[in-house]
Structures are given as structure tokens and as C-alpha cells.
C-alpha positions as CSV (number, residue, x, y, z in Angstrom):
1,M,81.1,138.7,161.3
2,K,81.3,136.7,164.5
3,I,78.0,137.0,166.6
4,L,77.2,135.7,170.0
5,F,73.5,135.0,170.8
6,L,72.0,134.8,174.2
7,S,68.6,134.7,175.7
8,D,66.7,134.5,179.0
9,I,69.3,135.9,181.4
10,H,66.5,136.6,183.9
11,G,68.8,138.7,186.1
12,V,71.5,136.2,186.9
13,P,74.9,137.8,186.6
14,G,77.0,134.6,187.2
15,T,76.0,132.9,184.0
16,L,76.1,136.2,182.1
17,G,79.7,136.7,183.2
18,K,80.6,133.3,181.9
19,V,78.9,133.9,178.5
20,L,80.7,137.3,178.2
21,E,84.0,135.6,178.9
22,Q,83.1,133.2,176.0
23,A,82.3,136.2,173.8
24,D,85.7,137.6,174.4
25,R,87.4,134.1,173.9
26,L,85.5,133.5,170.6
27,G,86.2,137.0,169.3
28,A,82.5,138.1,169.1
29,E,82.0,141.3,167.2
30,Q,78.3,141.6,167.9
31,I,76.1,140.3,170.8
32,V,72.5,139.6,170.1
33,L,70.2,139.6,173.2
34,L,66.9,137.7,172.4
35,G,65.0,139.1,175.4
36,D,64.2,138.5,179.1
37,A,67.3,140.3,180.5
38,L,66.4,141.4,184.0
39,Y,63.2,140.0,185.4
40,H,62.7,136.3,186.2
41,G,58.9,136.2,185.3
42,P,56.0,134.9,187.2
43,R,56.3,131.3,185.9
44,N,59.9,130.9,187.1
45,G,61.1,130.7,190.6
46,V,63.6,133.4,191.6
47,P,66.8,132.1,190.2
48,G,69.9,131.7,192.5
49,F,72.1,134.8,192.8
50,Y,69.4,137.1,191.3
51,D,70.9,140.6,190.8
52,P,69.4,142.6,188.0
53,P,71.4,145.8,188.8
54,Q,74.6,143.9,188.3
55,V,73.3,142.4,185.0
56,V,72.5,146.0,183.9
57,E,76.0,147.1,184.7
58,M,77.5,144.1,182.8
59,L,75.4,144.7,179.7
60,N,75.8,148.5,179.6
61,A,79.6,148.0,179.6
62,R,79.1,146.4,176.2
63,K,76.3,148.6,174.9
64,E,78.0,149.3,171.6
65,M,78.0,145.8,170.5
66,I,74.5,144.7,171.6
67,V,71.5,144.3,169.4
68,A,68.5,143.4,171.6
69,V,64.8,142.6,171.3
70,R,62.1,142.7,173.9
71,G,61.2,139.5,175.8
72,N,57.8,138.9,177.4
73,C,59.4,139.6,180.8
74,D,61.0,142.9,179.7
75,A,59.3,146.1,180.5
76,E,59.7,149.9,180.0
77,V,61.4,150.2,183.4
78,D,64.1,147.9,182.1
79,Q,64.7,150.3,179.2
80,M,65.2,153.1,181.7
81,L,68.2,151.2,183.1
82,L,69.7,149.7,180.0
83,A,71.9,152.0,177.7
84,F,70.8,150.2,174.5
85,P,67.4,149.7,172.8
86,V,65.5,146.7,174.2
87,M,61.8,147.4,173.4
88,A,61.6,146.3,169.8
89,D,59.5,143.2,169.2
90,F,61.9,142.2,166.4
91,S,65.0,143.3,164.5
92,E,67.0,142.0,161.6
93,L,70.7,141.5,161.2
94,V,72.2,140.9,157.8
95,T,75.8,139.8,157.3
96,D,77.5,139.3,154.0
97,N,76.0,135.9,153.6
98,C,73.1,135.5,156.1
99,R,69.8,137.1,157.1
100,F,68.8,136.8,160.8
101,F,65.3,137.6,162.0
102,L,65.7,138.4,165.7
103,T,62.7,138.1,168.2
104,H,62.0,136.7,171.6
105,G,59.7,133.9,170.5
106,H,56.4,134.8,172.2
107,L,55.1,136.5,169.1
108,W,57.1,135.0,166.2
109,N,58.1,131.3,166.3
110,A,57.9,128.1,164.5
111,N,54.2,128.0,164.9
112,H,53.7,131.6,163.8
113,L,56.4,132.4,161.2
114,P,57.2,136.0,160.4
115,P,57.0,137.1,156.7
116,V,60.6,136.5,155.8
117,P,62.3,135.2,152.6
118,A,63.6,131.8,152.2
119,G,67.0,131.3,153.7
120,T,66.3,133.4,156.8
121,I,67.4,132.2,160.1
122,L,64.6,132.8,162.7
123,C,66.4,133.4,166.0
124,H,64.4,133.4,169.2
125,G,64.5,132.5,172.9
126,H,61.5,132.3,175.2
127,T,61.1,128.5,175.4
128,H,64.5,128.1,177.2
129,L,65.1,125.1,174.9
130,P,68.1,125.0,172.5
131,V,67.0,124.4,168.9
132,L,68.8,124.4,165.6
133,E,66.7,122.9,162.8
134,R,65.5,123.5,159.2
135,L,61.9,124.2,158.7
136,P,59.9,123.8,155.5
137,G,60.3,126.8,153.2
138,D,64.1,126.9,153.8
139,I,63.8,128.8,157.2
140,T,66.3,127.8,159.9
141,L,64.9,127.9,163.4
142,F,67.5,128.8,166.0
143,N,67.0,129.1,169.8
144,P,70.2,129.4,171.7
145,G,68.4,128.2,174.9
146,S,68.7,129.9,178.2
147,I,71.9,130.9,179.9
148,S,70.3,130.9,183.3
149,L,67.1,128.8,183.4
150,P,67.3,126.0,180.9
151,K,64.3,123.7,180.6
152,G,63.7,120.2,179.4
153,G,66.7,118.8,181.2
154,N,69.1,120.8,178.9
155,P,72.2,122.5,180.1
156,Q,72.7,126.3,180.1
157,T,73.5,127.3,176.5
158,F,74.2,130.3,174.2
159,G,74.6,130.5,170.5
160,F,77.5,131.5,168.3
161,F,77.9,132.3,164.5
162,D,81.4,132.3,163.2
163,G,80.6,133.6,159.7
164,E,79.6,130.2,158.3
165,N,78.5,127.9,161.1
166,L,75.9,128.4,163.7
167,S,76.4,126.6,166.9
168,I,74.7,126.1,170.3
169,R,77.4,126.0,173.0
170,L,77.6,125.2,176.7
171,V,77.8,128.2,179.0
172,E,80.2,126.3,181.3
173,D,83.0,125.8,178.9
174,G,82.0,127.1,175.5
175,S,82.1,123.6,174.0
176,I,79.7,122.8,171.1
177,F,76.4,121.3,172.0
178,K,75.0,121.4,168.4
179,S,76.3,123.0,165.2
180,E,75.2,123.5,161.5
181,P,76.9,125.0,158.5
182,L,74.3,127.5,157.3
183,C,75.4,130.3,155.1
184,S,77.4,130.0,151.9
185,R,79.9,132.5,150.8
């Protein structure tokens, strides 16, 4: 299964549009939204071209393929607009050969690991920093970064799983920023 991961849209339709184009180009069968879809949050300035209603329209057009979790900036009012569930603090996605624990990162993260079996890929956003690394206990930490408000001097990024390799990719052109073979068949 080909899965596109994105996080921290923060109401910016321009970068979301680029990522959705990449989803089509890469043949994504599932889109995982790791929180913070519409609101920019009190710690971030208002991003350029902030338009949450347009983001709602773009996401709702793909509601059948989206699995989402709640970010710290997501609220019940967002759920009233979005046509797919977004209020769960975590979810799990299991493919033929991989187990993904999906969360935003403000509750479960590298410093507060969820109770998951070895071999799990802990996927979260929240920090706006792209990360792909192995942790002790055979847990892989994966953060696709932010598509709209990257931090730490990083570019705008998203994640992609092609069935074997997990990669962090650039929003601008879909090129690989970092990649790891993770799941054996």
C-alpha cells in the first residue's frame, strides 16, 4: 500500500495543493493527516495565504482516502467542517508488512513512547521538524515535517511509504529529502 503522510497544514491551501499533486503523481492509496489541519495556532504567525475554508474543501474532496488524528491546534469546530474523523488522539494503520502508530506528537513522541510492540513506526508531526530514525527497542520515529510552517531551517516536507521504503520528500518537487528501508516482506 502506498501511503502519503502530511502534517501541520495550518490552513495553507497552496502547499496542500502541491502535496495533493504529489499524492496523485506517486499513486498514493491512503493519505495520513497527522494533525493541525486548519488553525495556525497561537505560537505561529498567520501563514501567508491562510484560507482554512479552501483547505476544508480540498481535504473533503479526498475524504475516502484520509486517516487523520487530532493535533493540538485542531478543535471540535474543525470536525464540524471536515467530512472525515479528525478528533482521535491516535490511530493505527497496519499494512501487510508494517505497523504505524499515528498521533500528532503533543501526547505521544520520542520522549513519551506509546505502548507499542517492537517494529512499530511511531508517526507524528507537531514539531515541524522532519525526522526518520530508529529508537531503542526497535521503534522507528517518523515525522514528515510541516508542509506549511517548517522549523529549524528545514524545507517544507511530507512523507511517503511505497510499501517498503519510508521517505521524507520536498513539497516543492517531491524529491527525496531522506529515505529508509523499513519493512520486510
